[in-house]
N, C-alpha and C positions, 0 to 999 in steps of 0.2 A: 327632527334628527337629520333627515336627508339634506335639508336646506343648509343646516349648519355645516355638515360635512362638505357639501359642494362649495360653500363659501370659503371654508378653510383650504380646500384644494386649489381654488382659484388664486388665493393669496400665495400658496406654496409655489404654484407655477409662475406667478408674476415675479416672485423673489428669485426663482431659478433663472428666468429669462433675463432679469436685470443683471444678475451675476455674469451670465454668458456674454451680455452686451458690453461689459466693462473691459473685455479682452485681457483680463488679468489672470495669471496662473494661480489657482487655488491650491494651497499646500495644506496637508493634513498632518497633524502631529502624531507621533507614535510609530510611523512607518517610514522613517527617513525623510519626512516632509516631501513625499512623492507628488509630482504633478499628475493629476488624474488623467486617465486615458479618455478618449472620446466616448467609448462605451460607458464609462463610469459617469461622465458628465451629461449624457443625453437627457433632455427634458422629457417629462412624462407627456405622453400623447393623450389629450383630453378625450379622444374618441374611445379610449379604453375604459373611461370612467363610467361607473354605474351600469355596466352591462348586467351586473347582478343587483338586485334591489337591496334596500336597507334592512339588514337582518335576515335576508333569505338569499341563498346561493343556489343557482340552477346550473347543472351540468348535464349535457345530453349525449347519449350514445345512439348513433343511427346506423350502426354496422349491419343490422338486420332489417333495414328499411324494406317495407313500410312499417314494420314494428319498431317502435321508439321506446327507449328506456330513459327515464329522467331521474337523476339523483338530486335530491333536495336536502339542504341543510337549513334549518330555521333556528335562529338564535334570539335570545332576549336582549335587552339593552346593555347587559354586561358581557355579551358574547357567549353566553352559555347556551347549549342546545336545549330546545324545547321538545319535550317528549310527550307521549300520550295522545297525539293527534290521531284521528281516524280518517278513512278515505272520504267521509262526508265533509271533513274540514277543508278539503282541497278542491280547487277548481283549476282546470287546465285548458288553454286555448292554443291554437296554432294558426299562423298566417304566413302565406308565401308572399314574396315580393310582387307577385302579379295579382294577388287578391286584394279586394277593397277593404276587407275587415277581418278580424280574428274569428275563428270557428271553434266552438266548444268541442272538446274531445272526450270520449268515453273511456274511463280507466279499465284496463284489462287485468291489471295487477296492482296491489298496494301492499307495502311491507315497511314496517318500522324495524330497521336492523336491530337485532337483539344485542343486548349489552355483552353477550358472550361471543358475538360473531368475531371470527379472526380478522385481523387487520394487517396491513403492510405499511411500515413507516420507514422513511429515510431520515436519519439523524445527520444533519449537516453542521460540522464543527468549524468554527473560525479558529485557525491556528496561526494568525498573523502575529507579528512581534509584540504588539501591545497586550495580547492575551497572556503573556508571561508575567505581567504586572499584577500585584495585589491578589495573587492566587486565583485569578480568573479561570485559567485553563484547568487548574487542579479542582476547583469547585465544579466546573462544568463536567469534568470526568466523573466526579463522585455522583453528581445528580443523574447523569445518563446511565451509569452502571446500576445504581439503585433502581432506577425506573425499569431498565431492561430485566432485572432480576424479578420484578413483580408482574411482567407481562404474562398473559394467559397462554396456555398450551395452544399451539397452532399459529400464534402471532409471528410475523416475519419482520425483519429489519435489515437495513443496509446502513453502511457507514461511509460518509463522504466528508472530505476536508477541503478547505480553500485557504489560500493566502494570496500570493501574487499570480499573475498570468501564467498559465501552464503548470502551476504548482498544485499539489494535492490531487483531488479527483476522487473516483470511487475506490475506496480502500477495501471495503467488504461488500461484494454484491449482495442483493437481497437474498436472504436465506432464513431458515428457522432461527428465531432469536436465541434459542438454546443450543444451536448446533455447536458441537465440540469435536472438531476434526482431529485434533491430536490427542483426544481422550485424556486430558489432564484435569477434568472436572471444572474447567473454566471455559465458558462459551467463547468461541473465536472472536466475536464482535467485542466482548468485554476486554479481551487481551489486546486487541487492536486499539481500543480507546485508551487503555492504560499506557500504551507505548507512544502516544501522540506527543510531539514536541512542536515548538513554535518556529515559524519562518516569517521573514519580513514581508510587508505589503499586504493589501487586502483586495479581494475580488469577490464581493458578496454575490453579485448577479451570476457570475460564472459558477459559484458554489451551488446556488439554487438550481441552475440548469442541470448540473451533474446529479443533484439529488432527485430531480424529476426523472432523468434518464434511468437512475438506478432502480426505480420501481414501476416504470411505465408499462412493463409487461405483466405486472401482477394482476391477479383476478379478484383479490379481496378488496374491500374498501381501503383506500390508501390516503396518505398525506405526507407532506414534507415538513419537518420541524427544523428551523434554522435559527441559530443565534449568532450574534456578533457584538463586539464592543466598540467598533469604530467605523468611520465613514469609508465607503468603498472608494478605491482609487486606481485599481490596476486590472479592471475587467477587460478581456480581449475577445470573448466569445458572445457575451450577452449584454444588452442594455436593460434598463428597467422595463421598457416596453416589450422587448423580445421575451424576457423571462415571464412576464405576466401572460403574454399571448401563448407561450409554450405551455404554461400550467393550465390555461383555459382549454387549449386544444387537447390536452391529455386528461382533462377532467380531474386534476389533482389539486386539492387545496393546499396552500402554503401557510404554515403557522410560523410567525416570526417572534423572536425573543430578543430584546435589547438588554445588554448587560451594563449595569452601572451608568444610568443616564446616557444612553446611546445617542450619538450626535446625528444619526440618520433615522430617527424615529418616524419622521413623516414618510420617508420612502418605504420603510418596513411596514408601516401601517397600511399604506396604499397597496403594496403587493399582497398582503394578507387579505384585506377587505375585498379586493377585486378578484381574488381566486377562491373565495369562500372560506378562508381561514380567519384568524384574528391575531392582533399584535398585543404583546404584553411586555412589561419590564420586569426583570428578575434580578435583583441585586445580590442574592445569596444562593448557595447550592440548594438549600431547602425550598426556596421559592421556585427554582427551576424544576425540581423534582415534582412539586405539586402541579406546576404547569404541564409537565409531560403527561401526568395522569389525567388532567382535565382534557387535554387535546386528544388523547387516546379515546376517552369516553365520547368526545364530540364526534370523532370519526365513526365510532361504532353506532352513534345515535342517528345517523342519516336516514332519510326516508327514500324508498325506491318506488317510483310510479311507472306504469307501462300503459301504452295505448297504441292503437293502429291508426296511422294518419288518415284523415278524411280525403287526402289528396295523394293517391299512390303514383301519380304521374312521375316518371323519371325524367324530369325536365331541367335538372341542374339548378333549380332556384334556391335562393336563401330562404329558410323558414325560421320564423321567430316563435319560440315557445314561451308562453307566459304562465306562471304558477301563482295562484292566490291561496293563502292559508294564514289563519290567525291574524287577520287584518294586515297582512304583509303581502307585497307583490314583488316578484323577481322574474327575470327572463333570461333566456339564453338562445343561441342560434345553432342551426346545423344546415348543411347544404344537401339537398336531395341529389341522388346520383343522376348522371346524365344518360345519354344514349347507351344502351347495352353495349358492353365491350366485346367486340368480335374476337379479339386476340389479346392475351395478357402481354406484359413486357417481356423482353428477352434479356437475360443476364449472361455475359460471357466472363468467366473467371477461372483462372488456373489455381487450384488450391495449393496452399503452402503446406508442406508436410514436415519440415524440420526447422528448428530455430534454436537460438541459444538463450539461456537463462538471463533475465534482467535486461533484455534488449527489446525495445518497442518493435512491434511487427507492422510494417506498412502493408496495407491491403489495397489492391487496385482491381478495378473491374470495368467492363464496358456494359452499359445499360441503354437499351433502345426500345422503341415501340413500333411494331409493324403496321399499325393502322394509320391511314391518312388522316390528318387533322388531330391525332392524339399526340400526347407528349409524356415524357417521364416527369412525375411530380415529386418523387422522393426515392432515394436509395439509402438503405440503412445497413449497418454492420452490427450483428449481434454476437457477443462473445461471453465466455465464462471460463473460469479455471476448471479444468477437467477433474472430476471426482466421482465419488460413489453415490452421491445423492442425485437421482434422476430428476427430481423436482426443482433443483436449484435454478433460479431465474437467470436469464441472460441479461447482460448490460447492453443497451443499444446506443448507438451514436449515428447521427446522420452523416453520410459520406458527402464529400465536397465535389461538385462538378468542376473539373479543371478545364478541359477543352472538349467540345463536341460531345461524344457519348462516354467520355472517360470520367471515372469517379475514383476518389481516394479516401481512405480512412486509416485509422491506426489503432492497434491494440496496445495499451500502455505497458511500459516496461514492468511495473509492479504487479501485473497480472500474468507475466510470463514466468511461471515457476516450473520446477521439475515434474510437477503433476501433469503438465501438458495443458494445451488450450483447445477448447472447442469453439467453433464459430460457424456462422452461416450468413448469407446476404439475402436481402429482400428488396424488391423494387415495386413501386406503384405508379400507375399512369393517371392521367386526368379523369379517366372514366371509371376509376375505382378498380381497375384491373390490378392484380398482384401476381408476382412470380418470385420464386425463391431459388437460390443456389445453395444446396445443402438445406437443412431444416433443423428445427429445435429437437426433433426426435432422431434425426440422422445428420448430425453436424459434421463439418470437416474437422479433422483432428490434427493438431500440430504436436509432434514429439519435441520436447524441450530437453536439451542437453546442457551440460555444465558450460560455464563461461568459456568463450573461445580463447585460443592462444594468439599471441601477436602474429601478424603476417610475416612471411619469410621473403625478404628481398633478394633478388638474384640479378646482379648487374651484368652478367655474362662473363665469358672467358677473356683473359688478357689477350691482346692481339698486337701484331706488328703491321704497320701500313707505311706506304711511301708518302712523302710530302705531296700535297695537291690532290690526294685521293679523296673521293666522297665516301665518308665513313659512317656507318650506322651502329649506334649503341643498341643493345638488346636486353630489355628487362622483362620480356614476356614470360620467362619461366618463374617469375615471382608467384608466391602462393598465398591465398587468404584462407583463414580457417572459419570465417563466417559462412553461413549457409548460402548467402547470395553470391559469394565469390567475388564481390566487387572490390576493386583497388583503385586508388588514385596514385599517380606517379609524380615525382618531383626530382629532376636531375639537376646537379650543379657541378661545376668544375672546381676542383680544390687545389690543383697544381699544374704547372706547365704553361706553355704559351697560350694566351687566351684565345678561345675560338667561340663562334656563335652557334648555339644549338638551335635547330629549326623549330622544335616544339618540345621544350623541357618538361611539359606536363603529359607527354605521351609515353607509351612503353618503348618506342623506338625512335628517339630523336636522331637527326642527321647533322653532320658537320663536315667541313672541308679541312683535311689535315694541313697544318700550317707549314710554311717554308722553314727549313732548319739548316744549320751548318753541318760540317763533316761529322760532328759529334752526335747528331740526332737529338731528339727530345722525347721525354716521357710525359704524356698527358694523363692525369688521374681524375676520374669522375666518380661522384657519389650518387647513388640512387636511394631515395627514401620513398617507401610505399605506405599508404594509410588505408585501412579497411573501413567498412561501414560502421564499425564500433569505435572508430577513432583511435585504434591501436596502430602502432607504427613499427617498421623494421627498416634496416638500411644495409647497404653493401657497396663496395667500390670495385672499379675496374681500371686497369692501366692499359693505355694504348701507346705503344712505342712508334714514333715517327722516324723513318729513315731518310737520310740525305739522298735524294734520287734525281733532283733536277739541277745538276751542276751545269755551269755555263760551258758552251762549246767554243774553245779557243781557235782562232784562225787569223791569218794576216796575208797581205800581199806586199810586193815591193816594186820599186821603179827607180832606175831601169831594170828590166828583167835580167840582163847580163852585165852587171856593173864591172868597172875596172878599179884597180887599186887607186887610192887617193881621189876617188870620185864619190861625191855625196849620194847616198842611197836613201830614198824616202820610203819608210815602212808605214803601212796603213793597217790599222786594226780592223779585222772583219769578223770578230767574235760574235756569237749569237747567245744572248741571255736565255735561260730556261726557267729559272725559278724567280730570281730577283734581278735588279739592275746591277750591271757590272760597275764596280767602284774602284778597282785598281788593276794596273798593268805592269808586269815585270818582264823586261826584255834582257836576254843574254845573247850577245852577238858573237857566239862561237868562242867565248873566252877572251876576246880582245876588247870588250866594252859592254856596258849595261845602260839601261834607261828605265824610268818609271812613267814616261809620257805615253799617252794613248797612241799617238802617231809620231814617233820620233824619226829623225834623220841621222844616218851614221856613215862614216867613211872608213872603209877597210884599208889598213896600211900596206898590206902585201897581197900579192896574188895568192889564190888557194881556194879550198873548199871549206866553208864555214857552216856549222850546225847552229842555226839561230832558233832559240827557244822563247816562246811567249807564254807566260802564266797569267791568267786572269782570275779575279776573285769577285763574287757578287756580294750584295748587301747582307746576305745571311751567312757569309763565310764559305760558301761552296766554291770549289776551285776547279778550273779547267786549264789544260796546257796542250801545246802543240810544238813540234820541232820540224823545221823545214831547212833544206840544204840550199845555201846560196854560193854559187861559183863566181869567184872574182878573178878577172884576167888582168894582164899587164896593161899599162897605158898604151894606147895606139893599137892594141890588139895583137902585137907580135911579141911573143915571149919565147922564141926559139933559140935565142942566144944563150951562151953558157954563163953569162954574167948575171942573169936574172933581170927582173923588171927594172930595178933601179939603175944598173950599169948600162943596159941597152938604151934606156931613155936618156941617160946622161950623155952617152956617146952620140946619139942622134942629135942632141942639142948642140954638142961641140962641133959636129960636122956642119951644122947650119951656120 
């Protein structure tokens, strides 16, 4: 049997590798022909194969080292549990990586779990698009509800769904299967199953990972039951290797059910076999219900063995535990603790106290270890909907290390209800040290209020500025109704002369008021603010720009004391202030005009003339100046009674 299975697995791996080598995109029908993600396509790691033996699954709990607990499931060739074995039927050995051979261990306890022992199950539902075909989801709902109705008193269950990346998740955390929070005589988990609807794409491995999380803190014998009707294509958190290793690490068997000739039967069979479960096909609701009952009995039928290791040294070595029973052999491993931990990890976290309904809650923390040579190995977030049942289990999720000692996690939006949220954090180091921030018995509590209102944008008061002024817009009085108070800003100009805003994504962008003519100009800006819930608000502000930088008109002339009938050169000496001067209008005391910048003019008679120069710049701003020019008679003698013309004419005649 083992050889046949191993040969089949090698053929499966060869086929998978040949597909990957072809560099073609594999498309799966029924889910919009989605190109699979890298997680979905990852090939099985052969190092994971046959860590458990043929027909025997071994899972080890070493938390109380040197006392070791071994959970063993022994199955016949059809995958059914074998019952009725005694302690004398079992042999157990342990060997560390530094020892030359296995050493027999003496059992300190032996128990065949009673058929009435309570169990904890995670029901993992495929709600991808193809499940809407041929009554598949309807049949699955019927089978699951009938199964749940027949569970024993004390049994617990969680509900998990999966479709595409980031869709679904833990819908009902592990709780008593008969729990009826709204007291309508229908268990909460039954109601949640009945309400399920399909969503496109498939992420089988992500769904199994969430199922493991949903029951990982349970103390009863536990197992994950997952079914699917199509090939996985949109996993973003787990690959086949990662989900197998996660199940092994948590000592949770995974039972897989393929609906209607499932196309990924090989992968589902591998996951089940390697975690201590089994794979079955179930084309009808009746088949599924029967399988549920078989699986429940399989989990109740496990054997529990205890021993105290012959090698109590805390040397951090990998230990292999081998179990022999009923002509079957299986093994598992655990790591002995290392040097005693002088100091546990440190967790720095500011608890969140208020949030809004149906908004995911981001959780951040700093985790570090004070011991030289030690390190943080894991940081986890535990959360649950607050309620009256003090035994309700927490859902756990590993937090992600972002940079340095910083870790982040998230409580999903569908767990943020008006009942409130309870949560705590835990961190472990490489020497098995553990610390908590909050605890299961004294968690942090988040008060949840109704959905927030949109933010209120405030673009500031209308204002008047002069052209050329450095002007600051002010949106800092905008308000967010979300508990974090966070806003993003987006300014834009909607009318008036175009200006450049220094930072339109800030609360206080700056611009230089543009040049304008005598009429001035109104600039209108819109501020749009967006809160952390993606709600928006907007407001406008008007900035009036005044004509302030008019040109300064000025001129000179030569000769400084001209005579009548003598050409006088006028020179523009105007100074531009805002823009370039583009026009000149001269008025020579009412006896002549010019539009040249530097004109020449001859005054016909002696006298005093008020010469006016008006200049205009490119923006229409105007400046003017009047200067007095005194004009004498030709020759400079104007004392005669006949005026300039008669005297000059007489002088010419006398010559």
